[in-house]
PDB file with SEQRES, HELIX, SHEET and CRYST1 records, atoms N, CA, C and O in Angstrom:
SEQRES   1 A   85  MET ARG SER ILE GLN GLN ALA PRO ASP THR LEU THR VAL          
SEQRES   2 A   85  GLN SER LEU GLN SER LEU GLY ARG SER ILE ARG GLN ILE          
SEQRES   3 A   85  ARG LYS ALA GLN HIS LEU THR LEU GLU ASP LEU ALA GLU          
SEQRES   4 A   85  GLN MET GLY THR TYR PRO LEU LEU LEU SER ARG LEU GLU          
SEQRES   5 A   85  ALA GLY ASP ALA ARG VAL PRO VAL GLY THR LEU ILE THR          
SEQRES   6 A   85  ALA LEU GLN TYR LEU GLY ILE SER ASN LEU LEU ALA GLU          
SEQRES   7 A   85  GLU ASP THR ALA ASN CYS ALA                                  
HELIX    1 AA1 VAL A   13  ALA A   29  1                                  17    
HELIX    2 AA2 LEU A   34  MET A   41  1                                   8    
HELIX    3 AA3 PRO A   45  GLU A   52  1                                   8    
HELIX    4 AA4 VAL A   60  TYR A   69  1                                  10    
HELIX    5 AA5 LEU A   75  CYS A   84  1                                  10    
CRYST1    1.000    1.000    1.000  90.00  90.00  90.00 P 1           1          
ATOM      1  N   MET A   1     187.320 129.262  21.089  1.00  0.00           N  
ATOM      2  CA  MET A   1     186.507 130.380  20.662  1.00  0.00           C  
ATOM      3  C   MET A   1     185.804 130.029  19.366  1.00  0.00           C  
ATOM      4  O   MET A   1     186.406 129.447  18.463  1.00  0.00           O  
ATOM      5  N   ARG A   2     184.556 130.376  19.274  1.00  0.00           N  
ATOM      6  CA  ARG A   2     183.797 130.076  18.065  1.00  0.00           C  
ATOM      7  C   ARG A   2     184.181 131.005  16.931  1.00  0.00           C  
ATOM      8  O   ARG A   2     184.514 132.171  17.147  1.00  0.00           O  
ATOM      9  N   SER A   3     184.131 130.478  15.731  1.00  0.00           N  
ATOM     10  CA  SER A   3     184.318 131.331  14.566  1.00  0.00           C  
ATOM     11  C   SER A   3     182.981 131.986  14.241  1.00  0.00           C  
ATOM     12  O   SER A   3     181.934 131.580  14.746  1.00  0.00           O  
ATOM     13  N   ILE A   4     183.034 132.982  13.409  1.00  0.00           N  
ATOM     14  CA  ILE A   4     181.803 133.676  13.025  1.00  0.00           C  
ATOM     15  C   ILE A   4     180.830 132.701  12.369  1.00  0.00           C  
ATOM     16  O   ILE A   4     179.621 132.817  12.567  1.00  0.00           O  
ATOM     17  N   GLN A   5     181.329 131.755  11.600  1.00  0.00           N  
ATOM     18  CA  GLN A   5     180.471 130.805  10.901  1.00  0.00           C  
ATOM     19  C   GLN A   5     179.732 129.889  11.873  1.00  0.00           C  
ATOM     20  O   GLN A   5     178.646 129.406  11.551  1.00  0.00           O  
ATOM     21  N   GLN A   6     180.295 129.640  13.053  1.00  0.00           N  
ATOM     22  CA  GLN A   6     179.663 128.758  14.016  1.00  0.00           C  
ATOM     23  C   GLN A   6     178.754 129.508  14.978  1.00  0.00           C  
ATOM     24  O   GLN A   6     177.929 128.890  15.651  1.00  0.00           O  
ATOM     25  N   ALA A   7     178.888 130.828  15.054  1.00  0.00           N  
ATOM     26  CA  ALA A   7     178.104 131.618  15.996  1.00  0.00           C  
ATOM     27  C   ALA A   7     176.647 131.666  15.560  1.00  0.00           C  
ATOM     28  O   ALA A   7     176.357 131.635  14.364  1.00  0.00           O  
ATOM     29  N   PRO A   8     175.727 131.740  16.517  1.00  0.00           N  
ATOM     30  CA  PRO A   8     174.319 131.848  16.155  1.00  0.00           C  
ATOM     31  C   PRO A   8     174.065 133.153  15.419  1.00  0.00           C  
ATOM     32  O   PRO A   8     174.735 134.155  15.669  1.00  0.00           O  
ATOM     33  N   ASP A   9     173.093 133.140  14.507  1.00  0.00           N  
ATOM     34  CA  ASP A   9     172.774 134.322  13.711  1.00  0.00           C  
ATOM     35  C   ASP A   9     172.175 135.430  14.567  1.00  0.00           C  
ATOM     36  O   ASP A   9     172.482 136.605  14.365  1.00  0.00           O  
ATOM     37  N   THR A  10     171.336 135.071  15.509  1.00  0.00           N  
ATOM     38  CA  THR A  10     170.679 136.068  16.348  1.00  0.00           C  
ATOM     39  C   THR A  10     170.574 135.562  17.771  1.00  0.00           C  
ATOM     40  O   THR A  10     170.592 134.358  18.031  1.00  0.00           O  
ATOM     41  N   LEU A  11     170.463 136.505  18.680  1.00  0.00           N  
ATOM     42  CA  LEU A  11     170.168 136.156  20.064  1.00  0.00           C  
ATOM     43  C   LEU A  11     168.656 136.158  20.217  1.00  0.00           C  
ATOM     44  O   LEU A  11     167.969 136.990  19.623  1.00  0.00           O  
ATOM     45  N   THR A  12     168.152 135.259  20.985  1.00  0.00           N  
ATOM     46  CA  THR A  12     166.714 135.229  21.210  1.00  0.00           C  
ATOM     47  C   THR A  12     166.322 136.330  22.177  1.00  0.00           C  
ATOM     48  O   THR A  12     167.153 136.822  22.941  1.00  0.00           O  
ATOM     49  N   VAL A  13     165.065 136.711  22.141  1.00  0.00           N  
ATOM     50  CA  VAL A  13     164.552 137.714  23.071  1.00  0.00           C  
ATOM     51  C   VAL A  13     164.777 137.243  24.494  1.00  0.00           C  
ATOM     52  O   VAL A  13     165.152 138.029  25.364  1.00  0.00           O  
ATOM     53  N   GLN A  14     164.548 135.960  24.731  1.00  0.00           N  
ATOM     54  CA  GLN A  14     164.732 135.403  26.072  1.00  0.00           C  
ATOM     55  C   GLN A  14     166.184 135.534  26.531  1.00  0.00           C  
ATOM     56  O   GLN A  14     166.433 135.886  27.684  1.00  0.00           O  
ATOM     57  N   SER A  15     167.136 135.259  25.656  1.00  0.00           N  
ATOM     58  CA  SER A  15     168.540 135.352  26.058  1.00  0.00           C  
ATOM     59  C   SER A  15     168.958 136.802  26.277  1.00  0.00           C  
ATOM     60  O   SER A  15     169.768 137.082  27.161  1.00  0.00           O  
ATOM     61  N   LEU A  16     168.418 137.730  25.483  1.00  0.00           N  
ATOM     62  CA  LEU A  16     168.718 139.150  25.696  1.00  0.00           C  
ATOM     63  C   LEU A  16     168.157 139.634  27.031  1.00  0.00           C  
ATOM     64  O   LEU A  16     168.802 140.401  27.746  1.00  0.00           O  
ATOM     65  N   GLN A  17     166.966 139.182  27.352  1.00  0.00           N  
ATOM     66  CA  GLN A  17     166.364 139.573  28.625  1.00  0.00           C  
ATOM     67  C   GLN A  17     167.140 138.967  29.792  1.00  0.00           C  
ATOM     68  O   GLN A  17     167.340 139.627  30.811  1.00  0.00           O  
ATOM     69  N   SER A  18     167.568 137.746  29.654  1.00  0.00           N  
ATOM     70  CA  SER A  18     168.355 137.080  30.695  1.00  0.00           C  
ATOM     71  C   SER A  18     169.690 137.803  30.889  1.00  0.00           C  
ATOM     72  O   SER A  18     170.122 138.023  32.021  1.00  0.00           O  
ATOM     73  N   LEU A  19     170.325 138.160  29.808  1.00  0.00           N  
ATOM     74  CA  LEU A  19     171.580 138.894  29.864  1.00  0.00           C  
ATOM     75  C   LEU A  19     171.375 140.245  30.550  1.00  0.00           C  
ATOM     76  O   LEU A  19     172.179 140.645  31.393  1.00  0.00           O  
ATOM     77  N   GLY A  20     170.308 140.939  30.192  1.00  0.00           N  
ATOM     78  CA  GLY A  20     169.995 142.225  30.806  1.00  0.00           C  
ATOM     79  C   GLY A  20     169.757 142.111  32.302  1.00  0.00           C  
ATOM     80  O   GLY A  20     170.224 142.947  33.077  1.00  0.00           O  
ATOM     81  N   ARG A  21     169.021 141.064  32.714  1.00  0.00           N  
ATOM     82  CA  ARG A  21     168.782 140.846  34.151  1.00  0.00           C  
ATOM     83  C   ARG A  21     170.094 140.596  34.892  1.00  0.00           C  
ATOM     84  O   ARG A  21     170.294 141.089  36.002  1.00  0.00           O  
ATOM     85  N   SER A  22     170.973 139.834  34.276  1.00  0.00           N  
ATOM     86  CA  SER A  22     172.271 139.547  34.899  1.00  0.00           C  
ATOM     87  C   SER A  22     173.088 140.823  35.060  1.00  0.00           C  
ATOM     88  O   SER A  22     173.707 141.044  36.101  1.00  0.00           O  
ATOM     89  N   ILE A  23     173.089 141.653  34.038  1.00  0.00           N  
ATOM     90  CA  ILE A  23     173.826 142.913  34.111  1.00  0.00           C  
ATOM     91  C   ILE A  23     173.254 143.788  35.217  1.00  0.00           C  
ATOM     92  O   ILE A  23     174.008 144.384  35.987  1.00  0.00           O  
ATOM     93  N   ARG A  24     171.927 143.873  35.306  1.00  0.00           N  
ATOM     94  CA  ARG A  24     171.290 144.679  36.356  1.00  0.00           C  
ATOM     95  C   ARG A  24     171.675 144.173  37.742  1.00  0.00           C  
ATOM     96  O   ARG A  24     172.012 144.964  38.624  1.00  0.00           O  
ATOM     97  N   GLN A  25     171.626 142.852  37.935  1.00  0.00           N  
ATOM     98  CA  GLN A  25     171.973 142.270  39.237  1.00  0.00           C  
ATOM     99  C   GLN A  25     173.423 142.584  39.616  1.00  0.00           C  
ATOM    100  O   GLN A  25     173.705 142.925  40.764  1.00  0.00           O  
ATOM    101  N   ILE A  26     174.320 142.470  38.672  1.00  0.00           N  
ATOM    102  CA  ILE A  26     175.736 142.731  38.940  1.00  0.00           C  
ATOM    103  C   ILE A  26     175.944 144.216  39.228  1.00  0.00           C  
ATOM    104  O   ILE A  26     176.691 144.570  40.140  1.00  0.00           O  
ATOM    105  N   ARG A  27     175.289 145.088  38.459  1.00  0.00           N  
ATOM    106  CA  ARG A  27     175.417 146.530  38.693  1.00  0.00           C  
ATOM    107  C   ARG A  27     174.941 146.881  40.099  1.00  0.00           C  
ATOM    108  O   ARG A  27     175.602 147.628  40.819  1.00  0.00           O  
ATOM    109  N   LYS A  28     173.790 146.336  40.480  1.00  0.00           N  
ATOM    110  CA  LYS A  28     173.246 146.626  41.810  1.00  0.00           C  
ATOM    111  C   LYS A  28     174.122 146.033  42.915  1.00  0.00           C  
ATOM    112  O   LYS A  28     174.284 146.646  43.970  1.00  0.00           O  
ATOM    113  N   ALA A  29     174.682 144.860  42.684  1.00  0.00           N  
ATOM    114  CA  ALA A  29     175.573 144.241  43.677  1.00  0.00           C  
ATOM    115  C   ALA A  29     176.819 145.097  43.903  1.00  0.00           C  
ATOM    116  O   ALA A  29     177.424 145.061  44.975  1.00  0.00           O  
ATOM    117  N   GLN A  30     177.193 145.861  42.883  1.00  0.00           N  
ATOM    118  CA  GLN A  30     178.340 146.759  42.996  1.00  0.00           C  
ATOM    119  C   GLN A  30     177.910 148.145  43.494  1.00  0.00           C  
ATOM    120  O   GLN A  30     178.709 149.081  43.510  1.00  0.00           O  
ATOM    121  N   HIS A  31     176.648 148.264  43.896  1.00  0.00           N  
ATOM    122  CA  HIS A  31     176.090 149.513  44.440  1.00  0.00           C  
ATOM    123  C   HIS A  31     176.215 150.679  43.469  1.00  0.00           C  
ATOM    124  O   HIS A  31     176.533 151.802  43.860  1.00  0.00           O  
ATOM    125  N   LEU A  32     175.958 150.389  42.187  1.00  0.00           N  
ATOM    126  CA  LEU A  32     175.982 151.417  41.155  1.00  0.00           C  
ATOM    127  C   LEU A  32     174.566 151.688  40.675  1.00  0.00           C  
ATOM    128  O   LEU A  32     173.790 150.756  40.462  1.00  0.00           O  
ATOM    129  N   THR A  33     174.230 152.956  40.504  1.00  0.00           N  
ATOM    130  CA  THR A  33     172.962 153.315  39.881  1.00  0.00           C  
ATOM    131  C   THR A  33     173.173 153.328  38.368  1.00  0.00           C  
ATOM    132  O   THR A  33     174.308 153.290  37.892  1.00  0.00           O  
ATOM    133  N   LEU A  34     172.084 153.381  37.626  1.00  0.00           N  
ATOM    134  CA  LEU A  34     172.201 153.516  36.175  1.00  0.00           C  
ATOM    135  C   LEU A  34     172.983 154.782  35.840  1.00  0.00           C  
ATOM    136  O   LEU A  34     173.809 154.790  34.928  1.00  0.00           O  
ATOM    137  N   GLU A  35     172.714 155.846  36.584  1.00  0.00           N  
ATOM    138  CA  GLU A  35     173.393 157.118  36.346  1.00  0.00           C  
ATOM    139  C   GLU A  35     174.896 157.007  36.596  1.00  0.00           C  
ATOM    140  O   GLU A  35     175.698 157.544  35.832  1.00  0.00           O  
ATOM    141  N   ASP A  36     175.276 156.305  37.674  1.00  0.00           N  
ATOM    142  CA  ASP A  36     176.694 156.112  37.980  1.00  0.00           C  
ATOM    143  C   ASP A  36     177.408 155.392  36.840  1.00  0.00           C  
ATOM    144  O   ASP A  36     178.445 155.845  36.355  1.00  0.00           O  
ATOM    145  N   LEU A  37     176.844 154.278  36.427  1.00  0.00           N  
ATOM    146  CA  LEU A  37     177.478 153.478  35.375  1.00  0.00           C  
ATOM    147  C   LEU A  37     177.494 154.237  34.056  1.00  0.00           C  
ATOM    148  O   LEU A  37     178.492 154.208  33.336  1.00  0.00           O  
ATOM    149  N   ALA A  38     176.404 154.912  33.736  1.00  0.00           N  
ATOM    150  CA  ALA A  38     176.346 155.682  32.489  1.00  0.00           C  
ATOM    151  C   ALA A  38     177.413 156.765  32.474  1.00  0.00           C  
ATOM    152  O   ALA A  38     178.063 156.985  31.452  1.00  0.00           O  
ATOM    153  N   GLU A  39     177.597 157.441  33.599  1.00  0.00           N  
ATOM    154  CA  GLU A  39     178.616 158.491  33.675  1.00  0.00           C  
ATOM    155  C   GLU A  39     180.012 157.903  33.465  1.00  0.00           C  
ATOM    156  O   GLU A  39     180.826 158.477  32.741  1.00  0.00           O  
ATOM    157  N   GLN A  40     180.287 156.763  34.095  1.00  0.00           N  
ATOM    158  CA  GLN A  40     181.589 156.116  33.929  1.00  0.00           C  
ATOM    159  C   GLN A  40     181.830 155.735  32.467  1.00  0.00           C  
ATOM    160  O   GLN A  40     182.943 155.862  31.955  1.00  0.00           O  
ATOM    161  N   MET A  41     180.770 155.267  31.805  1.00  0.00           N  
ATOM    162  CA  MET A  41     180.886 154.799  30.432  1.00  0.00           C  
ATOM    163  C   MET A  41     180.826 155.933  29.414  1.00  0.00           C  
ATOM    164  O   MET A  41     181.213 155.751  28.259  1.00  0.00           O  
ATOM    165  N   GLY A  42     180.346 157.100  29.832  1.00  0.00           N  
ATOM    166  CA  GLY A  42     180.179 158.206  28.894  1.00  0.00           C  
ATOM    167  C   GLY A  42     178.965 158.016  28.003  1.00  0.00           C  
ATOM    168  O   GLY A  42     178.989 158.370  26.824  1.00  0.00           O  
ATOM    169  N   THR A  43     177.896 157.453  28.572  1.00  0.00           N  
ATOM    170  CA  THR A  43     176.670 157.220  27.811  1.00  0.00           C  
ATOM    171  C   THR A  43     175.475 157.704  28.617  1.00  0.00           C  
ATOM    172  O   THR A  43     175.641 158.400  29.620  1.00  0.00           O  
ATOM    173  N   TYR A  44     174.290 157.347  28.193  1.00  0.00           N  
ATOM    174  CA  TYR A  44     173.054 157.809  28.824  1.00  0.00           C  
ATOM    175  C   TYR A  44     172.415 156.712  29.667  1.00  0.00           C  
ATOM    176  O   TYR A  44     172.438 155.544  29.277  1.00  0.00           O  
ATOM    177  N   PRO A  45     171.845 157.070  30.816  1.00  0.00           N  
ATOM    178  CA  PRO A  45     171.159 156.075  31.644  1.00  0.00           C  
ATOM    179  C   PRO A  45     170.036 155.357  30.892  1.00  0.00           C  
ATOM    180  O   PRO A  45     169.807 154.168  31.112  1.00  0.00           O  
ATOM    181  N   LEU A  46     169.342 156.063  30.015  1.00  0.00           N  
ATOM    182  CA  LEU A  46     168.251 155.439  29.255  1.00  0.00           C  
ATOM    183  C   LEU A  46     168.765 154.285  28.395  1.00  0.00           C  
ATOM    184  O   LEU A  46     168.103 153.254  28.275  1.00  0.00           O  
ATOM    185  N   LEU A  47     169.930 154.457  27.807  1.00  0.00           N  
ATOM    186  CA  LEU A  47     170.509 153.390  26.982  1.00  0.00           C  
ATOM    187  C   LEU A  47     170.826 152.163  27.829  1.00  0.00           C  
ATOM    188  O   LEU A  47     170.583 151.032  27.406  1.00  0.00           O  
ATOM    189  N   LEU A  48     171.368 152.385  29.023  1.00  0.00           N  
ATOM    190  CA  LEU A  48     171.654 151.263  29.920  1.00  0.00           C  
ATOM    191  C   LEU A  48     170.367 150.603  30.406  1.00  0.00           C  
ATOM    192  O   LEU A  48     170.313 149.384  30.567  1.00  0.00           O  
ATOM    193  N   SER A  49     169.343 151.400  30.638  1.00  0.00           N  
ATOM    194  CA  SER A  49     168.053 150.852  31.040  1.00  0.00           C  
ATOM    195  C   SER A  49     167.502 149.938  29.948  1.00  0.00           C  
ATOM    196  O   SER A  49     166.965 148.868  30.236  1.00  0.00           O  
ATOM    197  N   ARG A  50     167.636 150.362  28.707  1.00  0.00           N  
ATOM    198  CA  ARG A  50     167.189 149.533  27.578  1.00  0.00           C  
ATOM    199  C   ARG A  50     168.011 148.249  27.493  1.00  0.00           C  
ATOM    200  O   ARG A  50     167.474 147.180  27.201  1.00  0.00           O  
ATOM    201  N   LEU A  51     169.323 148.360  27.753  1.00  0.00           N  
ATOM    202  CA  LEU A  51     170.194 147.179  27.754  1.00  0.00           C  
ATOM    203  C   LEU A  51     169.732 146.182  28.808  1.00  0.00           C  
ATOM    204  O   LEU A  51     169.629 144.986  28.534  1.00  0.00           O  
ATOM    205  N   GLU A  52     169.456 146.673  30.010  1.00  0.00           N  
ATOM    206  CA  GLU A  52     169.019 145.797  31.101  1.00  0.00           C  
ATOM    207  C   GLU A  52     167.637 145.204  30.847  1.00  0.00           C  
ATOM    208  O   GLU A  52     167.299 144.158  31.400  1.00  0.00           O  
ATOM    209  N   ALA A  53     166.842 145.862  30.017  1.00  0.00           N  
ATOM    210  CA  ALA A  53     165.513 145.357  29.680  1.00  0.00           C  
ATOM    211  C   ALA A  53     165.557 144.330  28.547  1.00  0.00           C  
ATOM    212  O   ALA A  53     164.543 143.709  28.229  1.00  0.00           O  
ATOM    213  N   GLY A  54     166.733 144.155  27.942  1.00  0.00           N  
ATOM    214  CA  GLY A  54     166.865 143.176  26.871  1.00  0.00           C  
ATOM    215  C   GLY A  54     166.495 143.717  25.504  1.00  0.00           C  
ATOM    216  O   GLY A  54     166.163 142.945  24.604  1.00  0.00           O  
ATOM    217  N   ASP A  55     166.546 145.028  25.332  1.00  0.00           N  
ATOM    218  CA  ASP A  55     166.214 145.675  24.053  1.00  0.00           C  
ATOM    219  C   ASP A  55     167.271 145.322  23.016  1.00  0.00           C  
ATOM    220  O   ASP A  55     168.455 145.592  23.214  1.00  0.00           O  
ATOM    221  N   ALA A  56     166.846 144.722  21.915  1.00  0.00           N  
ATOM    222  CA  ALA A  56     167.767 144.278  20.871  1.00  0.00           C  
ATOM    223  C   ALA A  56     168.347 145.438  20.070  1.00  0.00           C  
ATOM    224  O   ALA A  56     169.276 145.236  19.288  1.00  0.00           O  
ATOM    225  N   ARG A  57     167.820 146.645  20.248  1.00  0.00           N  
ATOM    226  CA  ARG A  57     168.311 147.784  19.480  1.00  0.00           C  
ATOM    227  C   ARG A  57     169.502 148.479  20.136  1.00  0.00           C  
ATOM    228  O   ARG A  57     170.027 149.446  19.582  1.00  0.00           O  
ATOM    229  N   VAL A  58     169.930 148.016  21.280  1.00  0.00           N  
ATOM    230  CA  VAL A  58     171.099 148.591  21.941  1.00  0.00           C  
ATOM    231  C   VAL A  58     172.352 148.122  21.203  1.00  0.00           C  
ATOM    232  O   VAL A  58     172.513 146.927  20.956  1.00  0.00           O  
ATOM    233  N   PRO A  59     173.235 149.048  20.851  1.00  0.00           N  
ATOM    234  CA  PRO A  59     174.452 148.652  20.129  1.00  0.00           C  
ATOM    235  C   PRO A  59     175.294 147.637  20.913  1.00  0.00           C  
ATOM    236  O   PRO A  59     175.401 147.712  22.137  1.00  0.00           O  
ATOM    237  N   VAL A  60     175.873 146.713  20.197  1.00  0.00           N  
ATOM    238  CA  VAL A  60     176.715 145.686  20.817  1.00  0.00           C  
ATOM    239  C   VAL A  60     177.877 146.326  21.560  1.00  0.00           C  
ATOM    240  O   VAL A  60     178.300 145.826  22.602  1.00  0.00           O  
ATOM    241  N   GLY A  61     178.392 147.424  21.036  1.00  0.00           N  
ATOM    242  CA  GLY A  61     179.491 148.120  21.695  1.00  0.00           C  
ATOM    243  C   GLY A  61     179.113 148.590  23.094  1.00  0.00           C  
ATOM    244  O   GLY A  61     179.945 148.580  24.001  1.00  0.00           O  
ATOM    245  N   THR A  62     177.859 149.001  23.271  1.00  0.00           N  
ATOM    246  CA  THR A  62     177.386 149.419  24.584  1.00  0.00           C  
ATOM    247  C   THR A  62     177.373 148.233  25.534  1.00  0.00           C  
ATOM    248  O   THR A  62     177.762 148.360  26.695  1.00  0.00           O  
ATOM    249  N   LEU A  63     176.932 147.096  25.055  1.00  0.00           N  
ATOM    250  CA  LEU A  63     176.928 145.878  25.862  1.00  0.00           C  
ATOM    251  C   LEU A  63     178.352 145.524  26.295  1.00  0.00           C  
ATOM    252  O   LEU A  63     178.599 145.264  27.472  1.00  0.00           O  
ATOM    253  N   ILE A  64     179.260 145.515  25.369  1.00  0.00           N  
ATOM    254  CA  ILE A  64     180.637 145.145  25.670  1.00  0.00           C  
ATOM    255  C   ILE A  64     181.268 146.132  26.645  1.00  0.00           C  
ATOM    256  O   ILE A  64     181.964 145.729  27.577  1.00  0.00           O  
ATOM    257  N   THR A  65     181.027 147.416  26.432  1.00  0.00           N  
ATOM    258  CA  THR A  65     181.575 148.435  27.335  1.00  0.00           C  
ATOM    259  C   THR A  65     181.009 148.279  28.738  1.00  0.00           C  
ATOM    260  O   THR A  65     181.748 148.385  29.717  1.00  0.00           O  
ATOM    261  N   ALA A  66     179.705 148.029  28.849  1.00  0.00           N  
ATOM    262  CA  ALA A  66     179.085 147.832  30.165  1.00  0.00           C  
ATOM    263  C   ALA A  66     179.712 146.635  30.873  1.00  0.00           C  
ATOM    264  O   ALA A  66     180.010 146.704  32.065  1.00  0.00           O  
ATOM    265  N   LEU A  67     179.908 145.554  30.152  1.00  0.00           N  
ATOM    266  CA  LEU A  67     180.527 144.365  30.740  1.00  0.00           C  
ATOM    267  C   LEU A  67     181.942 144.673  31.224  1.00  0.00           C  
ATOM    268  O   LEU A  67     182.350 144.212  32.291  1.00  0.00           O  
ATOM    269  N   GLN A  68     182.683 145.444  30.448  1.00  0.00           N  
ATOM    270  CA  GLN A  68     184.046 145.805  30.847  1.00  0.00           C  
ATOM    271  C   GLN A  68     184.037 146.664  32.109  1.00  0.00           C  
ATOM    272  O   GLN A  68     184.819 146.415  33.027  1.00  0.00           O  
ATOM    273  N   TYR A  69     183.174 147.663  32.170  1.00  0.00           N  
ATOM    274  CA  TYR A  69     183.118 148.542  33.339  1.00  0.00           C  
ATOM    275  C   TYR A  69     182.655 147.798  34.588  1.00  0.00           C  
ATOM    276  O   TYR A  69     183.043 148.153  35.701  1.00  0.00           O  
ATOM    277  N   LEU A  70     181.835 146.779  34.411  1.00  0.00           N  
ATOM    278  CA  LEU A  70     181.376 145.986  35.552  1.00  0.00           C  
ATOM    279  C   LEU A  70     182.362 144.875  35.917  1.00  0.00           C  
ATOM    280  O   LEU A  70     182.177 144.176  36.913  1.00  0.00           O  
ATOM    281  N   GLY A  71     183.407 144.718  35.108  1.00  0.00           N  
ATOM    282  CA  GLY A  71     184.421 143.703  35.389  1.00  0.00           C  
ATOM    283  C   GLY A  71     183.955 142.300  35.079  1.00  0.00           C  
ATOM    284  O   GLY A  71     184.357 141.343  35.741  1.00  0.00           O  
ATOM    285  N   ILE A  72     183.113 142.178  34.078  1.00  0.00           N  
ATOM    286  CA  ILE A  72     182.550 140.875  33.706  1.00  0.00           C  
ATOM    287  C   ILE A  72     183.200 140.425  32.407  1.00  0.00           C  
ATOM    288  O   ILE A  72     183.119 141.116  31.391  1.00  0.00           O  
ATOM    289  N   SER A  73     183.834 139.285  32.441  1.00  0.00           N  
ATOM    290  CA  SER A  73     184.454 138.786  31.219  1.00  0.00           C  
ATOM    291  C   SER A  73     183.786 137.517  30.710  1.00  0.00           C  
ATOM    292  O   SER A  73     183.974 137.142  29.553  1.00  0.00           O  
ATOM    293  N   ASN A  74     183.014 136.855  31.554  1.00  0.00           N  
ATOM    294  CA  ASN A  74     182.485 135.548  31.161  1.00  0.00           C  
ATOM    295  C   ASN A  74     180.973 135.521  30.965  1.00  0.00           C  
ATOM    296  O   ASN A  74     180.424 134.457  30.678  1.00  0.00           O  
ATOM    297  N   LEU A  75     180.285 136.640  31.108  1.00  0.00           N  
ATOM    298  CA  LEU A  75     178.831 136.626  31.044  1.00  0.00           C  
ATOM    299  C   LEU A  75     178.328 136.247  29.653  1.00  0.00           C  
ATOM    300  O   LEU A  75     177.366 135.488  29.536  1.00  0.00           O  
ATOM    301  N   LEU A  76     178.952 136.754  28.613  1.00  0.00           N  
ATOM    302  CA  LEU A  76     178.527 136.400  27.257  1.00  0.00           C  
ATOM    303  C   LEU A  76     178.781 134.926  26.976  1.00  0.00           C  
ATOM    304  O   LEU A  76     177.966 134.270  26.329  1.00  0.00           O  
ATOM    305  N   ALA A  77     179.892 134.404  27.451  1.00  0.00           N  
ATOM    306  CA  ALA A  77     180.195 132.985  27.257  1.00  0.00           C  
ATOM    307  C   ALA A  77     179.166 132.115  27.947  1.00  0.00           C  
ATOM    308  O   ALA A  77     178.781 131.075  27.413  1.00  0.00           O  
ATOM    309  N   GLU A  78     178.706 132.524  29.141  1.00  0.00           N  
ATOM    310  CA  GLU A  78     177.692 131.758  29.859  1.00  0.00           C  
ATOM    311  C   GLU A  78     176.368 131.768  29.101  1.00  0.00           C  
ATOM    312  O   GLU A  78     175.688 130.745  29.032  1.00  0.00           O  
ATOM    313  N   GLU A  79     175.992 132.931  28.524  1.00  0.00           N  
ATOM    314  CA  GLU A  79     174.760 133.022  27.751  1.00  0.00           C  
ATOM    315  C   GLU A  79     174.857 132.144  26.511  1.00  0.00           C  
ATOM    316  O   GLU A  79     173.903 131.454  26.153  1.00  0.00           O  
ATOM    317  N   ASP A  80     176.014 132.173  25.858  1.00  0.00           N  
ATOM    318  CA  ASP A  80     176.221 131.389  24.654  1.00  0.00           C  
ATOM    319  C   ASP A  80     176.118 129.910  24.960  1.00  0.00           C  
ATOM    320  O   ASP A  80     175.498 129.166  24.200  1.00  0.00           O  
ATOM    321  N   THR A  81     176.712 129.466  26.055  1.00  0.00           N  
ATOM    322  CA  THR A  81     176.655 128.060  26.446  1.00  0.00           C  
ATOM    323  C   THR A  81     175.231 127.653  26.758  1.00  0.00           C  
ATOM    324  O   THR A  81     174.818 126.555  26.387  1.00  0.00           O  
ATOM    325  N   ALA A  82     174.469 128.499  27.426  1.00  0.00           N  
ATOM    326  CA  ALA A  82     173.086 128.179  27.760  1.00  0.00           C  
ATOM    327  C   ALA A  82     172.239 128.050  26.508  1.00  0.00           C  
ATOM    328  O   ALA A  82     171.323 127.229  26.465  1.00  0.00           O  
ATOM    329  N   ASN A  83     172.529 128.845  25.491  1.00  0.00           N  
ATOM    330  CA  ASN A  83     171.745 128.794  24.263  1.00  0.00           C  
ATOM    331  C   ASN A  83     172.082 127.584  23.414  1.00  0.00           C  
ATOM    332  O   ASN A  83     171.276 127.191  22.571  1.00  0.00           O  
ATOM    333  N   CYS A  84     173.231 126.990  23.606  1.00  0.00           N  
ATOM    334  CA  CYS A  84     173.638 125.830  22.815  1.00  0.00           C  
ATOM    335  C   CYS A  84     173.112 124.525  23.387  1.00  0.00           C  
ATOM    336  O   CYS A  84     173.140 123.492  22.717  1.00  0.00           O  
ATOM    337  N   ALA A  85     172.643 124.568  24.600  1.00  0.00           N  
ATOM    338  CA  ALA A  85     172.184 123.334  25.255  1.00  0.00           C  
ATOM    339  C   ALA A  85     170.848 122.876  24.717  1.00  0.00           C  
ATOM    340  O   ALA A  85     170.322 121.855  25.160  1.00  0.00           O  
TER     341      ALA A  85                                                      
END                                                                             
């Protein structure tokens, strides 16, 4: 696991958009609408839509919660590895 000192300072717009696309694909593969997932998470569909669009203003906690509800544990690690290459 990387320490905070080794972690990148920011995510690129491209990596945020890629992450958002992956989340959307996984949500749809699980036959969940934005409304379904938002209700499960106790948040708003608009916030999830912004997350899937790669909006950098979405709180990190929302990202982590969405990943947990979708049963994804390795998606952030895959994005991090792709950015280090």
